[in-house]
NUVEX-24895 format. One record per atom (N, C-alpha, C, O): atom name; x, y, z. Coordinates in steps of 0.02 Angstrom, whole numbers. Atoms other than C-alpha are relative to their C-alpha. Layout:
// NUVEX-24895
+-------+--------+--------+--------+
! lumfi !      u !      v !      w !
+-------+--------+--------+--------+
!    CA !      X !      Y !      Z !
...
+-------+--------+--------+--------+
END
This chain:
// NUVEX-24895
+-------+--------+--------+--------+
! lumfi !      u !      v !      w !
+-------+--------+--------+--------+
!     N !    -32 !    -85 !    -56 !
!    CA !    892 !    -69 !   -986 !
!     C !    -27 !     39 !    -11 !
!     O !    -52 !     49 !     45 !
!     N !     54 !    -41 !     12 !
!    CA !    783 !     62 !  -1052 !
!     C !    -59 !    -36 !      5 !
!     O !    -90 !    -22 !     57 !
!     N !     66 !     37 !     13 !
!    CA !    630 !    -52 !  -1094 !
!     C !    -19 !      8 !    100 !
!     O !    -47 !     55 !    128 !
!     N !     -5 !    -12 !    -53 !
!    CA !    642 !    -95 !   -912 !
!     C !    -17 !     82 !     41 !
!     O !    -67 !     72 !     76 !
!     N !     -3 !    -67 !    -53 !
!    CA !    639 !     89 !   -814 !
!     C !    -62 !     16 !    -42 !
!     O !   -107 !     32 !     -4 !
!     N !     68 !    -21 !     23 !
!    CA !    488 !    129 !   -943 !
!     C !    -52 !    -53 !     18 !
!     O !   -112 !    -40 !     16 !
!     N !     55 !     23 !    -26 !
!    CA !    403 !      1 !   -882 !
!     C !    -26 !     -7 !     63 !
!     O !    -81 !    -29 !     79 !
!     N !      5 !     -9 !    -65 !
!    CA !    430 !     28 !   -711 !
!     C !    -47 !     84 !     38 !
!     O !    -76 !     96 !     91 !
!     N !     34 !    -51 !     -9 !
!    CA !    368 !    212 !   -737 !
!     C !    -75 !    -26 !    -15 !
!     O !   -120 !    -22 !     27 !
!     N !     71 !     -3 !      9 !
!    CA !    213 !    160 !   -830 !
!     C !    -36 !    -30 !     68 !
!     O !    -85 !     -3 !     93 !
!     N !     24 !     50 !    -62 !
!    CA !    187 !     15 !   -670 !
!     C !    -21 !     61 !     53 !
!     O !    -76 !     60 !     82 !
!     N !     -3 !    -46 !    -87 !
!    CA !    215 !    171 !   -521 !
!     C !    -80 !     32 !    -38 !
!     O !   -135 !     22 !    -11 !
!     N !     58 !    -35 !     -1 !
!    CA !     87 !    281 !   -634 !
!     C !    -60 !    -25 !     -6 !
!     O !   -106 !      5 !     22 !
!     N !     73 !     62 !    -25 !
!    CA !    -58 !    144 !   -646 !
!     C !    -20 !     -3 !     56 !
!     O !    -80 !      3 !     69 !
!     N !     29 !     13 !    -38 !
!    CA !    -21 !    111 !   -474 !
!     C !    -42 !     68 !     34 !
!     O !   -100 !     62 !     53 !
!     N !     29 !    -38 !      1 !
!    CA !    -46 !    299 !   -434 !
!     C !    -69 !      2 !    -12 !
!     O !   -109 !     11 !     34 !
!     N !     71 !    -25 !     30 !
!    CA !   -202 !    318 !   -543 !
!     C !    -47 !    -33 !     58 !
!     O !    -91 !     -8 !     94 !
!     N !     65 !     44 !    -16 !
!    CA !   -283 !    164 !   -474 !
!     C !      6 !     29 !     93 !
!     O !    -41 !     36 !    132 !
!     N !     -2 !    -59 !    -87 !
!    CA !   -239 !    257 !   -287 !
!     C !    -56 !     31 !     -2 !
!     O !   -116 !     17 !     -3 !
!     N !     68 !    -56 !     47 !
!    CA !   -321 !    403 !   -335 !
!     C !    -74 !     -5 !      7 !
!     O !   -112 !     13 !     52 !
!     N !     42 !     42 !     12 !
!    CA !   -449 !    323 !   -406 !
!     C !    -62 !    -59 !     83 !
!     O !   -113 !    -73 !    116 !
!     N !     36 !     39 !    -94 !
!    CA !   -493 !    219 !   -244 !
!     C !     -5 !     44 !     31 !
!     O !    -66 !     47 !     29 !
!     N !     25 !    -19 !    -20 !
!    CA !   -499 !    351 !   -143 !
!     C !    -54 !     50 !    -11 !
!     O !    -92 !     60 !     37 !
!     N !     37 !    -25 !     37 !
!    CA !   -600 !    467 !   -258 !
!     C !    -96 !    -33 !     -9 !
!     O !   -154 !    -12 !     -9 !
!     N !     72 !     48 !     -2 !
!    CA !   -733 !    333 !   -271 !
!     C !    -35 !    -25 !     71 !
!     O !    -85 !    -55 !     92 !
!     N !     20 !     28 !   -103 !
!    CA !   -747 !    302 !    -82 !
!     C !    -43 !     61 !      9 !
!     O !    -93 !     49 !     44 !
!     N !     40 !    -68 !      8 !
!    CA !   -827 !    474 !    -97 !
!     C !    -80 !    -10 !    -36 !
!     O !   -125 !     29 !    -20 !
!     N !     63 !    -26 !      8 !
!    CA !   -980 !    433 !   -193 !
!     C !    -57 !    -73 !      2 !
!     O !   -115 !    -86 !    -15 !
!     N !     38 !     76 !     -6 !
!    CA !  -1009 !    244 !   -151 !
!     C !    -89 !     38 !     62 !
!     O !    -72 !     97 !     58 !
!     N !     42 !     45 !    -61 !
!    CA !  -1161 !    237 !    -14 !
!     C !      9 !    -44 !     33 !
!     O !     11 !   -103 !     16 !
!     N !     -6 !     72 !    -30 !
!    CA !  -1135 !    154 !    131 !
!     C !    -73 !     -5 !     33 !
!     O !    -84 !     46 !     65 !
!     N !     54 !    -13 !    -30 !
!    CA !  -1311 !    120 !    196 !
!     C !     10 !    -28 !     87 !
!     O !    -20 !      2 !    131 !
!     N !      0 !     57 !    -56 !
!    CA !  -1268 !     -9 !    350 !
!     C !     78 !     36 !     45 !
!     O !    125 !     15 !     10 !
!     N !    -60 !    -20 !     -9 !
!    CA !  -1115 !     68 !    432 !
!     C !     12 !    -43 !     82 !
!     O !    -44 !    -65 !     94 !
!     N !      1 !     33 !    -75 !
!    CA !  -1079 !    -19 !    621 !
!     C !     17 !     51 !     30 !
!     O !    -18 !     81 !     70 !
!     N !    -52 !    -58 !    -37 !
!    CA !   -936 !    108 !    668 !
!     C !     -6 !     68 !    -41 !
!     O !     -4 !     73 !   -102 !
!     N !     -8 !    -68 !      2 !
!    CA !   -942 !    299 !    676 !
!     C !     54 !      9 !    -59 !
!     O !     35 !     57 !    -93 !
!     N !    -57 !    -30 !     39 !
!    CA !   -774 !    312 !    554 !
!     C !    -27 !    -55 !    -61 !
!     O !      5 !    -48 !   -113 !
!     N !      0 !      7 !     80 !
!    CA !   -854 !    197 !    409 !
!     C !    -61 !     53 !    -45 !
!     O !    -92 !     35 !    -95 !
!     N !     44 !    -67 !     11 !
!    CA !   -966 !    391 !    390 !
!     C !     45 !     22 !    -34 !
!     O !     26 !     76 !    -57 !
!     N !    -73 !    -60 !     17 !
!    CA !   -780 !    457 !    317 !
!     C !    -19 !    -29 !    -65 !
!     O !    -39 !    -87 !    -65 !
!     N !      9 !      6 !     78 !
!    CA !   -804 !    450 !    126 !
!     C !    108 !    -33 !      9 !
!     O !    154 !     -4 !     37 !
!     N !    -62 !     38 !     29 !
!    CA !   -637 !    309 !     66 !
!     C !     54 !    -17 !     71 !
!     O !    113 !    -33 !     73 !
!     N !    -65 !     47 !    -72 !
!    CA !   -570 !    257 !    263 !
!     C !      1 !    -39 !    -20 !
!     O !      0 !    -68 !     34 !
!     N !    -14 !     64 !     -6 !
!    CA !   -554 !    113 !    213 !
!     C !     38 !      7 !    -76 !
!     O !     94 !     -3 !    -55 !
!     N !    -54 !    -20 !     21 !
!    CA !   -456 !    146 !     74 !
!     C !     74 !     34 !     29 !
!     O !    130 !     21 !      8 !
!     N !    -62 !    -34 !    -10 !
!    CA !   -336 !    252 !    159 !
!     C !     24 !    -43 !     63 !
!     O !     81 !    -64 !     70 !
!     N !    -19 !     69 !    -38 !
!    CA !   -334 !    132 !    294 !
!     C !     29 !    -50 !      0 !
!     O !     61 !    -72 !     48 !
!     N !    -35 !     85 !     25 !
!    CA !   -277 !    -34 !    203 !
!     C !     67 !     71 !    -35 !
!     O !    110 !     58 !      8 !
!     N !    -73 !    -43 !     64 !
!    CA !   -124 !    103 !     88 !
!     C !     37 !    -28 !     84 !
!     O !     78 !    -73 !     89 !
!     N !    -54 !    -23 !    -50 !
!    CA !    -67 !    144 !    289 !
!     C !      7 !    -50 !     41 !
!     O !     38 !    -41 !     94 !
!     N !      3 !     55 !    -33 !
!    CA !    -91 !    -25 !    347 !
!     C !     59 !    -60 !    -44 !
!     O !     92 !   -106 !    -21 !
!     N !    -73 !     46 !      9 !
!    CA !     34 !    -97 !    210 !
!     C !     46 !     19 !      0 !
!     O !     94 !    -16 !     14 !
!     N !    -64 !    -69 !     -2 !
!    CA !    148 !     39 !    201 !
!     C !     26 !    -52 !    105 !
!     O !     71 !    -91 !    119 !
!     N !    -30 !     28 !    -66 !
!    CA !    170 !    -22 !    397 !
!     C !     29 !    -68 !     25 !
!     O !     65 !    -80 !     74 !
!     N !     -5 !     91 !      8 !
!    CA !    174 !   -229 !    358 !
!     C !     77 !      7 !    -39 !
!     O !    124 !    -32 !    -35 !
!     N !    -54 !      9 !     30 !
!    CA !    300 !   -159 !    244 !
!     C !     63 !     23 !     21 !
!     O !    117 !      1 !      1 !
!     N !    -64 !     -3 !     -9 !
!    CA !    415 !    -64 !    335 !
!     C !     25 !    -57 !     94 !
!     O !     82 !    -56 !    118 !
!     N !    -12 !     51 !    -27 !
!    CA !    387 !   -216 !    493 !
!     C !     31 !    -51 !    -28 !
!     O !     79 !    -78 !     -1 !
!     N !    -55 !     64 !     61 !
!    CA !    454 !   -345 !    359 !
!     C !     64 !     13 !     27 !
!     O !     99 !    -19 !     66 !
!     N !    -74 !     -7 !     -8 !
!    CA !    604 !   -240 !    347 !
!     C !     24 !    -16 !     65 !
!     O !     59 !    -61 !     89 !
!     N !    -40 !      3 !    -66 !
!    CA !    628 !   -193 !    507 !
!     C !     13 !    -88 !     52 !
!     O !     50 !    -97 !    100 !
!     N !    -14 !     88 !    -59 !
!    CA !    625 !   -401 !    595 !
!     C !     51 !    -19 !    -70 !
!     O !     88 !    -66 !    -54 !
!     N !    -31 !     76 !     48 !
!    CA !    719 !   -476 !    415 !
!     C !     77 !     69 !     26 !
!     O !    126 !     31 !     25 !
!     N !    -60 !    -48 !    -30 !
!    CA !    866 !   -332 !    478 !
!     C !     31 !    -56 !     63 !
!     O !     88 !    -78 !     57 !
!     N !    -25 !     55 !    -53 !
!    CA !    890 !   -458 !    640 !
!     C !    -14 !    -53 !    -37 !
!     O !     43 !    -78 !    -42 !
!     N !     11 !     67 !     34 !
!    CA !    824 !   -617 !    534 !
!     C !     56 !     -5 !    -53 !
!     O !     55 !    -64 !    -71 !
!     N !    -34 !     20 !     29 !
!    CA !    964 !   -610 !    417 !
!     C !     65 !      2 !      5 !
!     O !     86 !     49 !     40 !
!     N !    -55 !     30 !    -25 !
!    CA !   1129 !   -676 !    421 !
!     C !     60 !     53 !    -44 !
!     O !     50 !     93 !    -89 !
!     N !    -51 !    -48 !     53 !
!    CA !   1301 !   -594 !    356 !
!     C !     30 !    -58 !    -27 !
!     O !     27 !   -119 !    -18 !
!     N !    -15 !     53 !     57 !
!    CA !   1383 !   -656 !    227 !
!     C !     56 !    -68 !      0 !
!     O !     58 !   -124 !    -27 !
!     N !    -28 !     71 !      0 !
!    CA !   1521 !   -747 !    282 !
!     C !      3 !    -41 !     79 !
!     O !     50 !    -60 !    113 !
!     N !     -6 !     43 !    -76 !
!    CA !   1441 !   -834 !    446 !
!     C !    -17 !    -60 !    -13 !
!     O !    -40 !    -85 !     39 !
!     N !    -41 !    102 !     22 !
!    CA !   1465 !  -1030 !    371 !
!     C !     71 !     18 !     -1 !
!     O !    105 !    -30 !     19 !
!     N !    -87 !     23 !     13 !
!    CA !   1662 !   -980 !    339 !
!     C !     36 !    -16 !     70 !
!     O !     96 !    -32 !     70 !
+-------+--------+--------+--------+
END
């Protein structure tokens, strides 16, 4: 059990490191042909993607509460 907890901590740290790295790298990427004004904002794609993923997860949990059946449904 201890190995599993340490692996989870390691994966969380790696995830947060990659998120921060993705946002920081957004400041160094040169954007030559942006179509819309918000594409000029540094790291907007990484932030937008993270917020979109969180919204999808929350919507899935919300919809699962309606779709799930109670334990005694077939009794």
